TORZAKE-894377 format. One line per 10 residues: for each residue y, x, z of N, C-alpha, C, O. Coordinates in nm, 4 decimals. Layout:
! residues N
Y,X,Z,Y,X,Z,Y,X,Z,Y,X,Z; ...
This chain:
! residues 224
5.8233,0.9377,-0.2111,5.6843,0.8956,-0.2147,5.6048,0.9731,-0.1116,5.6422,1.0855,-0.0782; 5.4956,0.9167,-0.0596,5.4146,0.9892,0.0396,5.3717,1.1275,-0.0080,5.3683,1.2216,0.0712; 5.3388,1.1410,-0.1368,5.2937,1.2701,-0.1887,5.4035,1.3755,-0.1821,5.3741,1.4950,-0.1844; 5.5295,1.3335,-0.1739,5.6393,1.4288,-0.1714,5.6620,1.4895,-0.0328,5.7318,1.5902,-0.0209; 5.6051,1.4309,0.0707,5.6244,1.4844,0.2065,5.4945,1.5190,0.2771,5.4975,1.5738,0.3873; 5.3791,1.4881,0.2156,5.2512,1.5091,0.2842,5.2294,1.6554,0.3205,5.1731,1.6852,0.4258; 5.2738,1.7478,0.2338,5.2566,1.8900,0.2626,5.3376,1.9358,0.3820,5.2957,2.0252,0.4556; 5.4535,1.8749,0.4016,5.5378,1.9111,0.5160,5.4781,1.8550,0.6450,5.4683,1.9251,0.7457; 5.4388,1.7291,0.6405,5.3803,1.6654,0.7591,5.2571,1.7418,0.8064,5.2334,1.7538,0.9266; 5.1792,1.7933,0.7119,5.0561,1.8647,0.7468,5.0828,1.9913,0.8267,4.9957,2.0375,0.9005
5.2021,2.0479,0.8129,5.2312,2.1763,0.8762,5.3125,2.1664,1.0049,5.3172,2.2626,1.0816; 5.3760,2.0536,1.0302,5.4541,2.0466,1.1531,5.3615,2.0250,1.2719,5.2602,1.9557,1.2625; 5.3992,2.0864,1.3848,5.3264,2.0625,1.5092,5.3712,1.9263,1.5596,5.4816,1.9108,1.6117; 5.2841,1.8283,1.5433,5.3241,1.6891,1.5611,5.3374,1.6518,1.7076,5.2453,1.6730,1.7865; 5.4513,1.5966,1.7436,5.4711,1.5439,1.8782,5.4444,1.3940,1.8802,5.3760,1.3429,1.9689; 5.4995,1.3241,1.7811,5.4863,1.1788,1.7823,5.5226,1.1201,1.6469,5.5912,1.1833,1.5665; 5.4761,0.9997,1.6233,5.5187,0.9219,1.5079,5.5932,0.8008,1.5604,5.5470,0.7325,1.6518; 5.7081,0.7753,1.5022,5.7895,0.6617,1.5450,5.8281,0.5786,1.4243,5.8729,0.6333,1.3235; 5.8117,0.4480,1.4325,5.8460,0.3607,1.3216,5.9816,0.2965,1.3456,6.0071,0.2393,1.4516; 6.0685,0.3070,1.2451,6.1999,0.2436,1.2478,6.2068,0.1536,1.1249,6.2117,0.2022,1.0119
6.2071,0.0232,1.1470,6.1983,-0.0681,1.0342,6.0657,-0.0490,0.9631,5.9600,-0.0548,1.0260; 6.0704,-0.0260,0.8323,5.9479,-0.0074,0.7548,5.9094,0.1394,0.7405,5.8099,0.1713,0.6753; 5.9873,0.2291,0.8011,5.9690,0.3726,0.7774,5.9029,0.4403,0.8967,5.9443,0.4221,1.0112; 5.7989,0.5191,0.8677,5.7340,0.6008,0.9699,5.7980,0.7387,0.9709,5.7982,0.8090,0.8698; 5.8521,0.7765,1.0857,5.9122,0.9081,1.1028,5.8187,0.9960,1.1861,5.7717,0.9558,1.2925; 5.7930,1.1162,1.1357,5.7047,1.2108,1.2032,5.7894,1.3196,1.2665,5.8628,1.3902,1.1973; 5.7793,1.3331,1.3984,5.8645,1.4248,1.4743,5.7822,1.5433,1.5230,5.6726,1.5252,1.5760; 5.8338,1.6634,1.5055,5.7636,1.7816,1.5528,5.8447,1.9063,1.5280,5.9673,1.9002,1.5192; 5.7774,2.0200,1.5166,5.8447,2.1476,1.4914,5.7867,2.2130,1.3668,5.6661,2.2069,1.3426; 5.8736,2.2756,1.2881,5.8340,2.3531,1.1723,5.8968,2.4906,1.1854,6.0184,2.5060,1.1749
5.8117,2.5914,1.2087,5.8584,2.7274,1.2344,5.9625,2.7315,1.3459,6.0629,2.8021,1.3372; 5.9359,2.6540,1.4507,6.0207,2.6543,1.5687,6.1428,2.5650,1.5601,6.2176,2.5531,1.6572; 6.1643,2.5023,1.4460,6.2805,2.4146,1.4274,6.2381,2.2706,1.4486,6.1379,2.2263,1.3925; 6.3138,2.1971,1.5295,6.2861,2.0543,1.5473,6.3116,1.9818,1.4160,6.4191,1.9934,1.3571; 6.2107,1.9064,1.3704,6.2233,1.8336,1.2448,6.1756,1.6893,1.2612,6.0925,1.6587,1.3467; 6.2298,1.6027,1.1781,6.1833,1.4647,1.1640,6.1628,1.4415,1.0155,6.2536,1.4646,0.9356; 6.0448,1.3960,0.9782,6.0109,1.3763,0.8375,5.9837,1.2288,0.8133,5.9063,1.1665,0.8860; 6.0478,1.1728,0.7105,6.0278,1.0324,0.6777,6.0155,1.0118,0.5287,6.0708,1.0889,0.4504; 5.9431,0.9080,0.4881,5.9265,0.8720,0.3487,6.0094,0.7469,0.3205,5.9800,0.6396,0.3731; 6.1123,0.7603,0.2383,6.2072,0.6508,0.2185,6.1513,0.5382,0.1348,6.1858,0.4220,0.1562
6.0651,0.5707,0.0395,6.0330,0.4775,-0.0673,6.1240,0.5051,-0.1856,6.2237,0.5761,-0.1724; 6.0900,0.4491,-0.3015,6.1576,0.4811,-0.4262,6.2863,0.3990,-0.4419,6.2887,0.2801,-0.4103; 6.3930,0.4633,-0.4910,6.5156,0.3932,-0.5248,6.6299,0.4189,-0.4303,6.6110,0.4643,-0.3174; 6.7503,0.3888,-0.4787,6.8718,0.4207,-0.4049,6.8850,0.3433,-0.2742,6.9266,0.3998,-0.1731; 6.8504,0.2155,-0.2750,6.8650,0.1358,-0.1531,6.7660,0.1838,-0.0462,6.8039,0.2035,0.0692; 6.6405,0.2024,-0.0844,6.5422,0.2528,0.0110,6.5846,0.3878,0.0685,6.5712,0.4126,0.1883; 6.6360,0.4749,-0.0189,6.6777,0.6072,0.0266,6.7945,0.5986,0.1235,6.7970,0.6699,0.2239; 6.8909,0.5125,0.0947,7.0071,0.4975,0.1827,6.9661,0.4389,0.3177,7.0147,0.4826,0.4220; 6.8766,0.3398,0.3156,6.8278,0.2813,0.4414,6.7606,0.3878,0.5261,6.7871,0.3989,0.6458; 6.6736,0.4659,0.4637,6.6005,0.5693,0.5380,6.6942,0.6759,0.5933,6.6790,0.7200,0.7073
6.7911,0.7170,0.5118,6.8848,0.8197,0.5569,6.9675,0.7713,0.6755,6.9844,0.8438,0.7735; 7.0187,0.6493,0.6665,7.0996,0.5965,0.7757,7.0154,0.5757,0.9016,7.0616,0.6026,1.0125; 6.8927,0.5282,0.8846,6.8045,0.5105,1.0003,6.7756,0.6437,1.0679,6.7740,0.6527,1.1907; 6.7526,0.7474,0.9872,6.7262,0.8788,1.0442,6.8477,0.9324,1.1194,6.8348,0.9876,1.2286; 6.9649,0.9157,1.0602,7.0866,0.9661,1.1242,7.1150,0.8937,1.2556,7.1540,0.9567,1.3539; 7.0961,0.7643,1.2577,7.1279,0.6867,1.3777,7.0247,0.7071,1.4884,7.0604,0.7123,1.6061; 6.8978,0.7186,1.4516,6.7934,0.7286,1.5539,6.7750,0.8710,1.6046,6.7512,0.8910,1.7237; 6.7857,0.9711,1.5160,6.7478,1.1072,1.5547,6.8639,1.2062,1.5573,6.8476,1.3181,1.6059; 6.9801,1.1678,1.5065,7.0995,1.2540,1.5069,7.0727,1.3976,1.4573,7.1025,1.4933,1.5288; 7.0186,1.4132,1.3393,6.9958,1.5493,1.2887,7.1267,1.6183,1.2540,7.2269,1.5534,1.2240
7.1242,1.7511,1.2586,7.2410,1.8286,1.2162,7.2484,1.8378,1.0639,7.3563,1.8465,1.0053; 7.1294,1.8357,1.0012,7.1204,1.8524,0.8563,7.0122,1.7594,0.8041,6.9089,1.7417,0.8687; 7.0352,1.6992,0.6867,6.9339,1.6171,0.6223,6.8944,1.6828,0.4904,6.9800,1.7214,0.4108; 6.7638,1.6949,0.4686,6.7112,1.7581,0.3480,6.6300,1.6564,0.2692,6.5475,1.5839,0.3247; 6.6548,1.6525,0.1395,6.5805,1.5632,0.0500,6.5025,1.6472,-0.0501,6.5596,1.7338,-0.1164; 6.3720,1.6223,-0.0615,6.2922,1.6970,-0.1585,6.2001,1.6033,-0.2343,6.1665,1.4951,-0.1862; 6.1597,1.6456,-0.3530,6.0700,1.5654,-0.4347,6.0765,1.6081,-0.5795,6.1052,1.7238,-0.6100; 6.0494,1.5134,-0.6693,6.0452,1.5432,-0.8126,6.1653,1.4820,-0.8824,6.2338,1.3958,-0.8273; 6.1899,1.5276,-1.0046,6.3023,1.4770,-1.0834,6.2726,1.4969,-1.2311,6.1792,1.5676,-1.2688; 6.3544,1.4326,-1.3138,6.3428,1.4484,-1.4580,6.4553,1.5344,-1.5118,6.5688,1.5256,-1.4651
6.4242,1.6175,-1.6097,6.5250,1.7034,-1.6699,6.6088,1.6285,-1.7720,6.5561,1.5511,-1.8520; 6.7409,1.6519,-1.7689,6.8293,1.5922,-1.8701,6.9104,1.6967,-1.9456,6.9648,1.6665,-2.0518; 6.9198,1.8171,-1.8942,6.9848,1.9255,-1.9673,6.8811,1.9906,-2.0589,6.7655,2.0078,-2.0203; 6.9230,2.0264,-2.1800,6.8291,2.0795,-2.2787,6.7592,2.2053,-2.2304,6.6448,2.2313,-2.2676; 6.8278,2.2838,-2.1472,6.7695,2.4099,-2.1021,6.6723,2.3941,-1.9860,6.6023,2.4893,-1.9515; 6.6664,2.2757,-1.9248,6.5783,2.2537,-1.8093,6.4405,2.2125,-1.8585,6.4258,2.1122,-1.9283; 6.3408,2.2899,-1.8219,6.2040,2.2657,-1.8682,6.1202,2.2036,-1.7576,6.1482,2.2201,-1.6389; 6.0177,2.1325,-1.7990,5.9190,2.0828,-1.7028,5.8575,2.2033,-1.6321,5.8158,2.2995,-1.6966; 5.8524,2.1974,-1.4998,5.8052,2.3102,-1.4207,5.9164,2.3898,-1.3567,5.8914,2.4681,-1.2650; 6.0398,2.3714,-1.4033,6.1547,2.4335,-1.3365,6.1771,2.3687,-1.1999,6.1249,2.2607,-1.1723
6.2543,2.4348,-1.1157,6.2984,2.3781,-0.9886,6.4498,2.3715,-0.9899,6.5166,2.4711,-1.0178; 6.5040,2.2552,-0.9599,6.6498,2.2376,-0.9538,6.6918,2.2191,-0.8089,6.6473,2.1262,-0.7414; 6.7764,2.3067,-0.7628,6.8396,2.2952,-0.6312,6.9784,2.2367,-0.6543,7.0554,2.2889,-0.7349; 7.0102,2.1296,-0.5843,7.1391,2.0640,-0.6076,7.2540,2.1424,-0.5456,7.2505,2.1791,-0.4282; 7.3555,2.1669,-0.6271,7.4832,2.2144,-0.5747,7.5667,2.0948,-0.5331,7.6410,2.0992,-0.4350; 7.5526,1.9863,-0.6114,7.6220,1.8597,-0.5876,7.5325,1.7456,-0.6365,7.4417,1.7658,-0.7173; 7.5603,1.6263,-0.5859,7.4891,1.5072,-0.6323,7.5901,1.4036,-0.6788,7.7066,1.4057,-0.6392; 7.5430,1.3127,-0.7638,7.6277,1.2055,-0.8151,7.5418,1.0816,-0.8362,7.4189,1.0887,-0.8341; 7.6085,0.9675,-0.8567,7.5398,0.8425,-0.8887,7.5886,0.7960,-1.0258,7.6992,0.7436,-1.0389; 7.5058,0.8157,-1.1264,7.5488,0.7873,-1.2633,7.5588,0.6389,-1.2942,7.6216,0.6011,-1.3931
7.4981,0.5535,-1.2116,7.5053,0.4095,-1.2369,7.6076,0.3386,-1.1486,7.6108,0.2156,-1.1447; 7.6900,0.4136,-1.0785,7.7991,0.3560,-0.9988,7.9235,0.3530,-1.0876,7.9813,0.4575,-1.1177; 7.9642,0.2334,-1.1294,8.0603,0.2253,-1.2386,8.1696,0.1211,-1.2116,8.1464,0.0007,-1.2226; 8.2881,0.1697,-1.1764,8.4064,0.0824,-1.1661,8.5099,0.1250,-1.2696,8.6305,0.1160,-1.2466; 8.4604,0.1713,-1.3836,8.5512,0.2209,-1.4881,8.6382,0.1108,-1.5465,8.7408,0.1401,-1.6079; 8.5998,-0.0158,-1.5288,8.6834,-0.1268,-1.5757,8.8211,-0.1257,-1.5101,8.9166,-0.1819,-1.5638; 8.8309,-0.0603,-1.3920,8.9572,-0.0507,-1.3197,9.0250,0.0842,-1.3413,9.1212,0.1182,-1.2724; 8.9744,0.1599,-1.4366,9.0347,0.2882,-1.4681,8.9750,0.4052,-1.3920,9.0229,0.5179,-1.4053; 8.8698,0.3806,-1.3113,8.8065,0.4880,-1.2356,8.7089,0.5658,-1.3241,8.6554,0.5103,-1.4200; 8.6854,0.6921,-1.2935,8.5793,0.7638,-1.3632,8.4432,0.7078,-1.3224,8.4243,0.6665,-1.2080
8.3494,0.7064,-1.4155,8.2146,0.6603,-1.3843,8.1557,0.7501,-1.2750,8.1654,0.8726,-1.2822; 8.0951,0.6880,-1.1744,8.0348,0.7624,-1.0647,8.1242,0.7782,-0.9433,8.0804,0.8319,-0.8416; 8.2500,0.7323,-0.9516,8.3403,0.7456,-0.8373,8.2863,0.6661,-0.7189,8.2559,0.5476,-0.7323; 8.2743,0.7304,-0.6034,8.2223,0.6654,-0.4837,8.3374,0.6007,-0.4082,8.4260,0.6710,-0.3596; 8.3381,0.4682,-0.3975,8.4457,0.4004,-0.3245,8.4544,0.4504,-0.1803,8.3526,0.4682,-0.1135; 8.5746,0.4723,-0.1343,8.5956,0.5183,0.0026,8.5949,0.6680,0.0175,8.6597,0.7211,0.1077; 8.5227,0.7381,-0.0692,8.5180,0.8846,-0.0637,8.6048,0.9468,-0.1725,8.6379,1.0652,-0.1669; 8.6411,0.8655,-0.2716,8.7275,0.9091,-0.3810,8.6752,1.0368,-0.4468,8.7518,1.1287,-0.4754; 8.5454,1.0414,-0.4700,8.4825,1.1579,-0.5319,8.3665,1.1109,-0.6179,8.3020,1.0102,-0.5885; 8.3413,1.1851,-0.7240,8.2238,1.1604,-0.8078,8.1097,1.2513,-0.7661,7.9956,1.2070,-0.7536
8.1404,1.3776,-0.7446,8.0408,1.4767,-0.7060,8.0508,1.5047,-0.5564,8.1588,1.5340,-0.5051; 7.9387,1.4956,-0.4877,7.9330,1.5226,-0.3437,7.8565,1.6521,-0.3214,7.7433,1.6671,-0.3673; 7.9193,1.7457,-0.2504,7.8655,1.8801,-0.2394,7.7590,1.8965,-0.1326,7.7703,1.8421,-0.0228; 7.6550,1.9726,-0.1664,7.5492,2.0070,-0.0709,7.5915,2.1274,0.0130,7.6839,2.2003,-0.0230; 7.5231,2.1469,0.1245,7.5494,2.2616,0.2101,7.5143,2.3904,0.1349,7.4019,2.4056,0.0869; 7.6090,2.4818,0.1247,7.5896,2.6015,0.0424,7.4841,2.6959,0.1000,7.4106,2.7596,0.0246; 7.4760,2.7054,0.2312,7.3763,2.7944,0.2916,7.2353,2.7442,0.2620,7.1469,2.8220,0.2260; 7.2155,2.6149,0.2771,7.0839,2.5567,0.2499,7.0496,2.5711,0.1020,6.9380,2.6100,0.0674; 7.1446,2.5400,0.0153,7.1197,2.5496,-0.1282,7.0854,2.6921,-0.1686,6.9966,2.7140,-0.2511; 7.1552,2.7887,-0.1110,7.1299,2.9288,-0.1426,6.9892,2.9701,-0.1010,6.9209,3.0414,-0.1745
6.9460,2.9256,0.0161,6.8118,2.9595,0.0625,6.7051,2.8901,-0.0218,6.6041,2.9512,-0.0567; 6.7269,2.7627,-0.0546,6.6332,2.6915,-0.1416,6.6199,2.7632,-0.2758,6.5094,2.7781,-0.3280; 6.7320,2.8073,-0.3311,6.7303,2.8728,-0.4613,6.6555,3.0061,-0.4543,6.5796,3.0399,-0.5451; 6.6770,3.0807,-0.3474,6.6083,3.2093,-0.3304,6.4570,3.1893,-0.3233,6.3810,3.2610,-0.3882; 6.4144,3.0916,-0.2442,6.2712,3.0643,-0.2294,6.2134,3.0084,-0.3585,6.1040,3.0470,-0.3997; 6.2867,2.9175,-0.4227,6.2386,2.8560,-0.5466,6.2147,2.9607,-0.6549,6.1195,2.9497,-0.7323; 6.3008,3.0620,-0.6606,6.2865,3.1668,-0.7617,6.1548,3.2424,-0.7468,6.1010,3.2953,-0.8441; 6.1040,3.2469,-0.6251,5.9763,3.3152,-0.5996,5.8563,3.2266,-0.6304,5.7459,3.2763,-0.6528; 5.8779,3.0949,-0.6315,5.7663,3.0012,-0.6461,5.7427,2.9550,-0.7897,5.6322,2.9124,-0.8232; 5.8445,2.9628,-0.8742,5.8259,2.9162,-1.0115,5.7349,3.0126,-1.0874,5.7259,3.1308,-1.0545
5.6683,2.9600,-1.1887,5.5833,3.0434,-1.2723,5.6690,3.1349,-1.3581,5.7911,3.1201,-1.3633; 5.6052,3.2291,-1.4251,5.6790,3.3241,-1.5089,5.7463,3.2554,-1.6270,5.8388,3.3111,-1.6861; 5.7012,3.1348,-1.6622,5.7584,3.0616,-1.7749,5.8759,2.9737,-1.7338,5.9452,2.9188,-1.8194; 5.8985,2.9603,-1.6047,5.9988,2.8654,-1.5564,6.1093,2.9340,-1.4786,6.1033,3.0537,-1.4506; 6.2126,2.8539,-1.4434,6.3284,2.9070,-1.3732,6.3670,2.8177,-1.2564,6.3415,2.6973,-1.2567; 6.4285,2.8790,-1.1572,6.4942,2.8056,-1.0487,6.6413,2.7957,-1.0848,6.7046,2.8957,-1.1185; 6.6957,2.6745,-1.0777,6.8314,2.6515,-1.1259,6.9148,2.5807,-1.0184,6.8628,2.5008,-0.9405; 7.0429,2.6112,-1.0156,7.1375,2.5464,-0.9254,7.2316,2.4602,-1.0083,7.2924,2.5079,-1.1041; 7.2436,2.3317,-0.9706,7.3329,2.2453,-1.0462,7.3333,2.1028,-0.9944,7.2804,2.0745,-0.8869; 7.3925,2.0145,-1.0706,7.4115,1.8751,-1.0296,7.2830,1.7952,-1.0514,7.2190,1.8054,-1.1561
7.2468,1.7159,-0.9508,7.1403,1.6164,-0.9627,7.2078,1.4790,-0.9621,7.2786,1.4444,-0.8675; 7.1854,1.4010,-1.0684,7.2472,1.2688,-1.0813,7.1425,1.1611,-1.0533,7.0267,1.1736,-1.0931; 7.1846,1.0563,-0.9851,7.0925,0.9538,-0.9350,7.1256,0.8169,-0.9915,7.2422,0.7802,-1.0060; 7.0206,0.7419,-1.0232,7.0359,0.6030,-1.0653,6.9054,0.5294,-1.0445,6.7994,0.5913,-1.0345; 6.9125,0.3984,-1.0378,6.7927,0.3176,-1.0156,6.7191,0.2913,-1.1470,6.7084,0.1778,-1.1936; 6.6687,0.4007,-1.2047,6.6001,0.3909,-1.3327,6.5151,0.5146,-1.3556,6.5616,0.6267,-1.3347; 6.3900,0.4953,-1.3987,6.3125,0.6090,-1.4468,6.3601,0.6367,-1.5887,6.3419,0.5545,-1.6786; 6.4203,0.7516,-1.6076,6.4908,0.7788,-1.7323,6.3970,0.8437,-1.8344,6.3403,0.9502,-1.8101; 6.3822,0.7775,-1.9482,6.2983,0.8316,-2.0555,6.3715,0.8352,-2.1890,6.3149,0.8785,-2.2894; 6.4963,0.7904,-2.1914,6.5758,0.7825,-2.3136,6.6579,0.9102,-2.3312,6.7413,0.9437,-2.2470
6.6334,0.9805,-2.4412,6.7007,1.1090,-2.4641,6.8516,1.0938,-2.4757,6.9264,1.1739,-2.4195; 6.8969,0.9928,-2.5472,7.0407,0.9739,-2.5658,7.1095,0.9467,-2.4328,7.2170,1.0003,-2.4059; 7.0478,0.8638,-2.3500,7.1054,0.8337,-2.2184,7.1060,0.9579,-2.1308,7.2046,0.9852,-2.0622; 6.9966,1.0334,-2.1327,6.9899,1.1559,-2.0549,7.0948,1.2569,-2.0968,7.1582,1.3205,-2.0126; 7.1129,1.2713,-2.2268,7.2136,1.3650,-2.2775,7.3532,1.3233,-2.2347,7.4369,1.4080,-2.2034; 7.3785,1.1926,-2.2333,7.5093,1.1426,-2.1917,7.5344,1.1713,-2.0434,7.6454,1.2092,-2.0059; 7.4330,1.1538,-1.9594,7.4464,1.1841,-1.8164,7.4699,1.3330,-1.7956,7.5501,1.3739,-1.7117; 7.3987,1.4125,-1.8730,7.4182,1.5575,-1.8666,7.5619,1.5934,-1.9014,7.6240,1.6754,-1.8337; 7.6144,1.5326,-2.0062,7.7509,1.5625,-2.0510,7.8547,1.5089,-1.9536,7.9517,1.5781,-1.9229; 7.8360,1.3860,-1.9044,7.9366,1.3226,-1.8191,7.9452,1.3858,-1.6807,8.0537,1.3961,-1.6235
7.8315,1.4278,-1.6269,7.8279,1.4762,-1.4886,7.7943,1.6252,-1.4775,7.7952,1.6809,-1.3677; 7.7653,1.6886,-1.5885,7.7186,1.8269,-1.5832,7.5820,1.8368,-1.5174,7.5481,1.9396,-1.4588; 7.5032,1.7294,-1.5270,7.3761,1.7209,-1.4537,7.2664,1.8012,-1.5214,7.2562,1.8060,-1.6440; 7.1849,1.8638,-1.4380,7.0633,1.9283,-1.4857,6.9443,1.8336,-1.4795,6.8538,1.8408,-1.5626; 6.9450,1.7440,-1.3799,6.8288,1.6589,-1.3546,6.8731,1.5235,-1.3007,6.9850,1.5073,-1.2519; 6.7823,1.4271,-1.3109,6.8074,1.2929,-1.2569,6.6924,1.2511,-1.1667,6.5770,1.2880,-1.1886; 6.7266,1.1736,-1.0651,6.6264,1.1147,-0.9776,6.6743,0.9775,-0.9332,6.7713,0.9251,-0.9880; 6.6073,0.9186,-0.8339,6.6424,0.7839,-0.7902,6.6840,0.7773,-0.6435,6.6929,0.6684,-0.5867; 6.7098,0.8940,-0.5808,6.7401,0.8937,-0.4378,6.8537,0.9868,-0.3944,6.9332,0.9497,-0.3080; 6.8628,1.1048,-0.4515,6.9489,1.2098,-0.3948,7.0956,1.1695,-0.3826,7.1596,1.1981,-0.2814
7.1495,1.1028,-0.4857,7.2898,1.0651,-0.4818,7.3227,0.9690,-0.3701,7.4279,0.9803,-0.3072; 7.2331,0.8732,-0.3442,7.2599,0.7775,-0.2362,7.2418,0.8423,-0.0998,7.3115,0.8066,-0.0049; 7.1492,0.9370,-0.0886,7.1341,1.0112,0.0372,7.2585,1.0960,0.0630,7.3081,1.1020,0.1755; 7.3082,1.1612,-0.0415,7.4321,1.2370,-0.0277,7.5489,1.1489,0.0098,7.6349,1.1899,0.0878; 7.5536,1.0280,-0.0445,7.6574,0.9301,-0.0120,7.6551,0.8971,0.1373,7.7588,0.8982,0.2035; 7.5352,0.8678,0.1895,7.5202,0.8360,0.3323,7.5620,0.9545,0.4183,7.6323,0.9378,0.5180; 7.5190,1.0733,0.3799,7.5531,1.1922,0.4582,7.7036,1.2189,0.4574,7.7612,1.2532,0.5606; 7.7670,1.2032,0.3416,7.9109,1.2279,0.3318,7.9898,1.1314,0.4191,8.0853,1.1713,0.4858; 7.9501,1.0046,0.4188,8.0191,0.9053,0.5015,8.0043,0.9379,0.6493,8.0965,0.9161,0.7279; 7.8873,0.9906,0.6871,7.8599,1.0210,0.8277,7.8988,1.1632,0.8684,7.8844,1.2001,0.9850
7.9474,1.2424,0.7746,7.9876,1.3794,0.8059,7.8713,1.4710,0.8368,7.8836,1.5612,0.9196; 7.7570,1.4488,0.7704,7.6369,1.5284,0.7939,7.6106,1.6180,0.6736,7.6181,1.5727,0.5594; 7.5797,1.7450,0.6988,7.5441,1.8372,0.5913,7.4086,1.7988,0.5320,7.3218,1.7471,0.6023; 7.3909,1.8245,0.4014,7.2640,1.7908,0.3383,7.2294,1.8903,0.2282,7.3153,1.9619,0.1766; 7.1004,1.8923,0.1939,7.0512,1.9759,0.0852,6.9474,1.9007,0.0052,6.8824,1.8096,0.0564; 6.9317,1.9390,-0.1209,6.8396,1.8707,-0.2118,6.7656,1.9739,-0.2959,6.8267,2.0652,-0.3516; 6.6339,1.9589,-0.3047,6.5546,2.0403,-0.3975,6.4589,1.9487,-0.4725,6.3909,1.8656,-0.4123; 6.4543,1.9647,-0.6034,6.3720,1.8801,-0.6898,6.2952,1.9646,-0.7909,6.3531,2.0466,-0.8622; 6.1644,1.9431,-0.7958,6.0816,2.0068,-0.8975,6.0761,1.9160,-1.0201,6.0611,1.7945,-1.0067; 6.0882,1.9737,-1.1381,6.0969,1.8952,-1.2612,5.9564,1.8567,-1.3095,5.8772,1.9412,-1.3511
5.9290,1.7272,-1.3023,5.7982,1.6740,-1.3405,5.7972,1.6153,-1.4810,5.6905,1.5898,-1.5368; 5.9150,1.5939,-1.5383,5.9252,1.5310,-1.6694,6.0626,1.5613,-1.7276,6.1475,1.6204,-1.6609; 6.0837,1.5209,-1.8513,6.2101,1.5482,-1.9187,6.2335,1.4421,-2.0250,6.1385,1.3879,-2.0815; 6.3597,1.4127,-2.0518,6.3916,1.3161,-2.1574,6.3631,1.3736,-2.2957,6.3671,1.3005,-2.3947; 6.3345,1.5030,-2.3040,6.3093,1.5670,-2.4325,6.1610,1.5736,-2.4679,6.1243,1.6292,-2.5715; 6.0750,1.5168,-2.3817,5.9310,1.5091,-2.4091,5.8872,1.3655,-2.3818,5.9707,1.2802,-2.3517; 5.7575,1.3379,-2.3918,5.7045,1.2067,-2.3537,5.7069,1.2004,-2.2013,5.6105,1.2390,-2.1352; 5.8173,1.1517,-2.1464,5.8423,1.1651,-2.0028,5.7413,1.0907,-1.9181,5.7001,1.1414,-1.8138; 5.6998,0.9712,-1.9599,5.6050,0.8934,-1.8797,5.4707,0.9635,-1.8733,5.4131,0.9784,-1.7655; 5.4203,1.0068,-1.9887,5.2915,1.0775,-1.9919,5.2991,1.2072,-1.9122,5.2076,1.2404,-1.8369
5.4080,1.2792,-1.9294,5.4276,1.4070,-1.8595,5.4312,1.3854,-1.7086,5.3651,1.4568,-1.6331; 5.5086,1.2868,-1.6656,5.5215,1.2566,-1.5229,5.3864,1.2259,-1.4605,5.3528,1.2790,-1.3546; 5.3087,1.1401,-1.5260,5.1794,1.1003,-1.4699,5.0860,1.2191,-1.4507,5.0062,1.2212,-1.3570; 5.0956,1.3164,-1.5377,5.0065,1.4307,-1.5273,5.0531,1.5387,-1.4312,4.9721,1.6164,-1.3807; 5.1832,1.5438,-1.4058,5.2380,1.6584,-1.3331,5.3038,1.6246,-1.2004,5.3420,1.7154,-1.1267; 5.3185,1.4953,-1.1674,5.3972,1.4577,-1.0504,5.3395,1.5148,-0.9213,5.4156,1.5598,-0.8356; 5.2080,1.5144,-0.9049,5.1500,1.5626,-0.7793,5.1773,1.7111,-0.7583,5.2157,1.7529,-0.6491; 5.1574,1.7904,-0.8630,5.1829,1.9339,-0.8517,5.3286,1.9644,-0.8283,5.3617,2.0533,-0.7499; 5.4173,1.8911,-0.8959,5.5615,1.9128,-0.8776,5.6040,1.8767,-0.7365,5.6853,1.9469,-0.6764; 5.5496,1.7673,-0.6826,5.5822,1.7270,-0.5453,5.5412,1.8357,-0.4466,5.6141,1.8640,-0.3515
5.4259,1.8960,-0.4685,5.3790,2.0035,-0.3802,5.4732,2.1237,-0.3844,5.5011,2.1847,-0.2812; 5.5217,2.1573,-0.5031,5.6114,2.2719,-0.5184,5.7431,2.2476,-0.4461,5.7930,2.3367,-0.3775; 5.8001,2.1283,-0.4603,5.9266,2.0967,-0.3934,5.9115,2.1051,-0.2421,5.9982,2.1586,-0.1729; 5.8001,2.0515,-0.1912,5.7742,2.0594,-0.0470,5.7581,2.2041,-0.0031,5.8031,2.2411,0.1054; 5.6945,2.2863,-0.0859,5.6734,2.4277,-0.0535,5.8061,2.5017,-0.0416,5.8206,2.5902,0.0427; 5.9034,2.4657,-0.1261,6.0359,2.5282,-0.1167,6.0965,2.5006,0.0208,6.1497,2.5914,0.0848; 6.0886,2.3757,0.0658,6.1431,2.3406,0.1970,6.0689,2.4135,0.3077,6.1308,2.4703,0.3976; 5.9373,2.4121,0.3012,5.8555,2.4740,0.4052,5.8876,2.6230,0.4180,5.9108,2.6721,0.5284; 5.8889,2.6950,0.3054,5.9153,2.8395,0.3102,6.0597,2.8699,0.3506,6.0863,2.9711,0.4155; 6.1522,2.7826,0.3122,6.2920,2.8053,0.3491,6.3138,2.7939,0.4992,6.4001,2.8617,0.5548
6.2359,2.7086,0.5651,6.2536,2.6902,0.7074,6.2158,2.8147,0.7882,6.2505,2.8248,0.9059; 6.1460,2.9080,0.7266,6.1146,3.0327,0.7962,6.2404,3.1147,0.8218,6.2461,3.1939,0.9159; 6.3413,3.0948,0.7369,6.4614,3.1772,0.7442,6.5882,3.1031,0.7812,6.6868,3.1661,0.8194; 6.5886,2.9707,0.7710,6.7110,2.8967,0.7996,6.7443,2.9005,0.9484,6.8446,2.8430,0.9907
């Protein structure tokens, strides 16, 4: 969403804006690093289109995804920050053929690993940004084309994938990066949880959570 990248765009020394398809990409420097920032739109297909367009047009060495997510592990609280160690797609299901749920065709994997250096830096920065009541956590982010508000479904995703959080983009972005051999990282601030009134919680907290996730990326770029 635009709110998830507006803080980053505001800080880059802007060289140009370039439109590829429906996506506006903002090109510039952030703490001396060449960056391209784009807003994919919501959902797995939009995210995959944006990721592939970015890779083909700008040839980045690393792709970073940031934004908000919902908690599905009982220990993950609203206000926590989850840095992905791995991503998965919980709604990718060829189990009728004996495959495990989430298996990515062609990659023969359910969990796709993030770049460890990036994840480590995100986690270090996130630990400094969370409030005293919250935690920065490293773990699996599971993706599906659904805003998840059902506790039973969330608990099942947590159990099946070891997921801490769910979103609608990270798994498909990781899929695109893995196919293209590009390193990637993911950071998500928890705006809601299946253990509370997730819709009401999300509406009240999404803007602040989006700002926090962007702040993790911004501060991490000082050291990466």
